[in-house]
Residue, then its C-alpha position, 0 to 999 in steps of 0.5 A: x201272159x200264161x199263168x205258171x204254178x208249181x204243181x205238187x202232183x207233177x212235183x213241177x211248174x206248169x202252165x195253168x190250164x183249167x179243166x173247162x177252159x171254155x168258160x174259164x171257170x175254175x174250182x178251188x178248194x183250200x182246206x179251212x180252219x178246224x174251229x176249236x181256237x182261234x187261228x195263229x199266224x202260221x195258219x194265216x200264211x196258208x190263208x192269206x196264200x190262198x187269197x193270193x192264188x184266188x186274186x191271181x186267178x181273177x187277175x188273169x181272167x178266170x171265174x173262180x168258185x172259191x170253197x173252203x171248209x169249216x172243220x167243226x168236228x174233229x179230234x181236236x174239238x172233242x179234246x177241247x169239248x171234253x177239257x171244258x167238261x172236266x173243268x166243270x167236274x172239277x169245279x163240282x168237286x171244289x164247289x166253286x160256285x163261280x167256277x161252276x157257273x162258268x164251266x157248266x155254261x161252257x158244257x151245256x153249249x151245243x157243239x155249233x155254239x162252242x164251234x160257232x164263236x171261233x168261226x165267226x172269229x176266224x171270218x173276222x180275222x179274214x176280213x181284218x187281213x184283207x181276204x176275200x171271203x170264200x164263195x161257199x164255206x161248208x161245214x162238215x156237221x152239214x155234210x154228214x148225209x154226203x160223207x156216209x154216202x161216199x164211205x158206203x161207195x168205198x165199202x161197195x168198191x171193196x176199198x173199205x171195210x167195217x172193223x169189230x169196234x164198228x168203226x170203217x177204215x180205208x184199206x191201202x193194201x186193197x186200194x192199191x190191189x186195184x191198180x191204184x197208187x198210194x203217194x202221188x204227192x210224195x215219194x213214199x218208201x213203203x220198204x221203210x214205212x210201218x204198214x198194215x196198222x190201222x189208226x183212228x187218229x186224224x193225224x197219224x205218225x208220218x212214218x206209218x202207211x196205215x188203213x184210216x178211219x173213215x167212220x169212227x165208232x161212238x165211244x164213252x169220250x164223245x159224249x153226246x157227239x154223235x150221228x146215227x149210220x148204216x155202220x152204226x152210231x158214230x162220227x166221220x173222220x177228218x180226211x172223209x169230210x174234205x172229200x165229201x165237201x169238195x166233190x159235193x160242191x165242185x164235182x167229182x174232178x176240179x181244178x185246184x186244191x190248196x193247203x199247208x205243206x203239213x197236209x200233204x201226207x197224211x191228210x191230202x194223200x187220203x183225200x186223193x185215195x178215198x176220193x178216186x177209190x170212190x169215182x175212179x176219176x183224177x180228184x184234182x188236176x193242180x195241187x199247191x202247197x205253202x211252206x211252213x212259217x217260222x217266228x222269230x227264227x223258231x218254230x212257234x211255241x207257247x213256251x217260247x213266247x213266239x206263239x201269235x194269233x192275229x189279235x195278239x198282234x192286233x193287241x201289239x198295235x199292229x194292223x191286219x194290213x201290215x200283217x197281210x203285206x209281211x205275210x206276202x213278202x216271202x214265196x209261198x214255197x219258201x219257209x218264211x221267218x215271221x218277226x216283229x221287226x218285219x212288221x215295223x218295216x212293213x209299216x214303213x213300206x206301206x207308207x211309201x206307197x200311200x204316199x206316192x198313191x196320195x200324191x197321184x191322186x192329187x195331181x191326176x183327175x179320176x179317169x171318167x167312163x168305164x175302168x180301163x183295161x189292161x190293154x188300155x192301160x198298156x197304151x200309156x208310156x208310164x203304165x207299160x212297165x208297172x203293169x207289164x212287170x208285175x203281170x210277168x212277176x206274178x204269173x211265174x208261179x206267184x214270184x211275189x219278190x219280183x212282183x213287189x220289185x216292180x211295185x217299188x220300182x214304179x214308186x221311185x220313178x213315180x216320186x222322181x217325176x212328181x218331184x220335177x213336175x214331169x208327170x201330167x195329170x193324164x198320166x197320173x190318172x192312168x198310173x192310179x188305174x194301173x195300181x188299182x188293178x195291181x192292188x186287186x192282186x196285192x190286197x193292201x189298199x187303204x181308204x184315203x179319207x178318214x176323219x180329222x179330229x177337231x183338235x187336229x183341224x183347230x191346230x191346223x187352223x191356228x198355224x194358218x192364222x200364225x203364219x199370216x200374222x208372221x209370228x213364225x215361232x208360233x207356227x213351228x211350235x204347233x207344228x211340233x204339237x201335231x207332230x207329237x200327236x201323230x200328225x204331219x202338216x205340210x204346205x202346198x201350192x194347193x193348200x195345207x196337207x196333214x199326213x197321219x204319220x202311222x198310216x201315211x194318209x194325206x188329207x187335202x184342206 
């Protein structure tokens, strides 16, 4: 079934056809984190969305090269390093020995050490959310030579210029004078927007069409963070970093570029302008953008106490798996309201799936031989609805609501057949294979075996002994004690089963 995606560039849903269809290879670039702090839940919606796109492409048979940059030099990072230096200076004034020692230690860290700890935290969080790690993670500071070369090409083509202060700017007017169009991702009303301004800020005002900085001349506030260049000492602008890195890894033209909708303008629009201004070729064929996320019905704000990092949510007792599930319950182009109640609902929904899959594993022996293909799965009466319905939904611009609908309809029907004992071991195995194929897209699988604490095993054995002795009062009391400790014990023809309540994991004893 053909994969269809909403292309921001064409403002329409299009059938996906890669630039190199013969080899089914796809180049995909996602704007990554700016590593000056921990990523918040709004950021994570974008990264989980990118992971879903990659998984759907692989599910559809494409060989994906997933590139996600690490922005380790940018205005926010400079500000944070400066704030650390200010803290150190203040400590000196106060002669506060403890604060002084801590602040100086932070300030004296090389830039890489400062950004490195947040990069490590980001990758740890990415793993906790079940996201596949990108194949290439270029850091901006490692591509300074490529950035300088790209700026030189733009100057040579007459669409960039060096200002009196030593900075280099991209000229919107000269770019459009070459017959190029600025405003490809969204319609810009140039008559109502301020034009002709020059900005050094990476995130300038949305209502202005401005010449933006490609290279920022060194200023005192930059401290020791600068690089030599033909234009003078300085550092790159944020927009040019992504163009240089993506084209170096994926080529001058590639298939997919992803990001949050807040990046459409100016960041992504500027990427297109400077990339196509340098090469004269189309930059990216498909642009995908994820919508904003609200938290408890409002825009995230620390003052409203609805600003969460993944670590904040883990500290509240939720799991990365539950957060991932909730982030995947709304269509990527719809504004989504993320709530703590929704996370509790995610826990219950995942438990339903886990219980169904656990029962299937009891009934169906693992399929022997090579993994079943989609066509082989379709040969089973029970495998057809799940795999076919899920594929149809997810291929329709990632219609995740319909995809989950197919999953929970399958859970309901499967539980009914299991209760009626009408599901053969062969069909159970086929269902499991179909589920594993689907979970390669959803990424919510959980290990089915975990160590059962010795205390829980001892209580289970004591209950069995009590039942054999017909001491049912004692057996019931032990059942209650197990439940209080987070475990449910069940009797089945195949023996005793223990289910850990918060994870929905069944253990056969």
